[in-house]
N, C-alpha and C positions, 0 to 999 in steps of 0.2 A: 629223565623229564628235568633236569637239573639244563640240559643245554636243549631242549626245547621252548623252557619258561623261558631261557637269557634269550633265544632268538628271537622269541615273541614279543619281547620286551615286559613280560607279566613279573608280577611278584608273588613271593611264596604264599604271604596271608592271604592274598587277591583270588587264587587258586585256592584254596582251602576255606575260604567261606564261600568260593562257586562251589564245592559238592556238601558245606554244608555244616563245617567240623569249624575246630578251634583257633584261631588267626596262626598258630603257630605249628600246626598238623603235618603240612606240606612241610617246611624245614627240618622236622624232626623226624620224619622218613627220611629223608633227602642226606641229610649231613650225621643223624645218628641212627638210622636203623631200625626208627620207635612211631609206625610197626614196622615187623618185617616186611609183610605184602599190605598192599592196598585191599581193599574189604571191594568184592567183586561190582557195587552199586558206584562207588569209589572210582575205581579203574572203566569203567564204561564210558561215564561223563567227561574224565579227563583225556580216555581217547578220543572221545564225541570233539570236545574240546579243540585237540591238537591234531587231529585226523589222521589219525595214525593208527596203526596195526596194535590190538589190546596188547599182543604178546612182547612188545616193545615194552610196555609197561608189568611185566612178568604176569600177565594172565597163562594158564596152559591152555594149549593147541585146543583140547575138547570143548574148552570154556568159550570159544571164542565165535565170535558172530561170521557167519559166511557172506555175508557183504563187504566189500572193498570200503574200509570207510572215508577215504580222497573220494567213493563215488556215490556215499551216502550221504549227502547233505543236501537237505532239499527244506529249503526256506519255507517258513512257514510251517514243518511238519516236525524232522529231529532238528534244524537249526536255522534259527532267526537271525538276519542281518540287521544289525544296530546302526543308524546314520550316526556319522561323527561330524560334527561341525564348526568347522573355524571364531569359534564366540570364546570367552572367557567370561566365566560367572568370576566378580572380584570380590574375593573376601578381604577387601580393605574401601578403598574409596568409589570404587565405582566404576566396571567397564561399559563401554558406550556398545549398545546391540545392534547395529545395522546393517553390520557386516553378517550374513548366516549361511555363508559358502561352507556344503557340504566336501571334507575334505575327503570319506572315505566311509566305508562299510565295517564294524566288528563284528565277527558270527561270532552267536553263543547258540548252548544248546538250548531248544524249544525248552525244553523240564523244567531247567533249573531257572531259565525267564520266570516264568508262570510260578514256580516257589516261591521266586524272591518279590515280583512285582505284582504278580497275578494282571487281568484287564487286557488290553487289545492288545502286543508290541507295537504296532504301526505308532504307538503314544509316545515309543520310548526312542529317548536321543543321549547321545555324550556330548559332553563339551567341558573345558577343561577352570581348573582352579585359578585365579591369580589373586596373590596377596597374602597376608599371614594371621587375617583376623580370625581365620577359624581352628588357628592351631590349639591345641595337637588333631584336632578331630579330621581336619584336613589340612595341608599344605600345598602352597604354590608348587602347580604342577600338574597335581594331582585330576587325573580323570573320573567326571562324577555319569553316573547314570540316572538321568530324571528324569520320572512318568510326569506328563503331561497333564495323564486322565484323573490322577493325584494332587487336585489342587484346592481351590479357594472352597467348593464345597463338602471336603470332608475335609477341612485344613484343622489339623491337629498337632499337638507336640510334635515336634521334628524338625529336620535341617530342610531347608527350601528353596529356591530357587526364585527369587521375587526382581520385578523391576521396576523401577524408580527413575521417573526421569528419562525415558529413555537407557538409562544404566540397567544393567543386569547384575546382581548382590548374590550370595548365594551366605546365609544368615540361619540360624538357629531361632525357630517358634516357639514361644511358651504360652500356651492359650490362661486367659482369667475364666477359671469353672464358674463365675457368675452370670458371664456374657459371653458375646462373640469379637470381644477385644482381648490385643494379644499384646504380647513384646518381644519386639526384633530383637535379639540375643545375638554375642560374640563368642564365641569358646575361650578365645584371649582375653586376659582380664585386662589388657590394656588399651582396649577399642569399650568405649560408653555405647550402651545399650539404648533404643527409642521403644521408649514404656508405652503403653496407651494407645496402640492404633488400633486402626480398624479395618477395613477391606477397598473401602475406598480413597484411601492415600495408600497403596501400593498394591501392583497389579503380580498374583502368585502364578508365577509358571508353571511350576511341577513342585513333586518333592523327589528329593534325593535318595537313592534307594540301594545303592551299593559307587563306592570308590577303590579306584585301582591307583596303585605307584607303584614308580621305581625305587628299588632299594640302593642304596648308595653302595 
């Protein structure tokens, strides 16, 4: 699994979150041998994600599905391809959003996406964080999964990608419970907040539901 994660550029915490575990779970499994074996459900999700035979991850032969994992990728059912765009969401002064070229597609288990984001997978996209204003939650270069179907109509406390004067920013929203106004916040205390905003001041692109990064 260490080799598979390294080849794909995945980090252990993102893999742990993918299977619904705490952020240190996969690292502890690989580095410390705790747990000694992966749970069957966790192993199956990881095998589907990496497109490998479950026996590579320690499954007994009698527990392995008869289908070839590489042949089992069926977008829209077992696996879903999410588009990755050449767009930066700035955690800083703002990144221009006029270039939305598709870079690639990244495949995720459909079951994991449903648990994570719900809704239509076609409303999900992956873009890159630029800047440090959302440190330590999000860092420069992090890849974020944005749900465009979870936007202004369901706005609530959380991290969102916003468009302001054609610049994309990623910020934390803190709602005022008394009305529909909100504060746009940076997790990095060195950056100012934008208090008492309304929906006419910015365009809500979508909610950030997942982030991945390469570990140093």
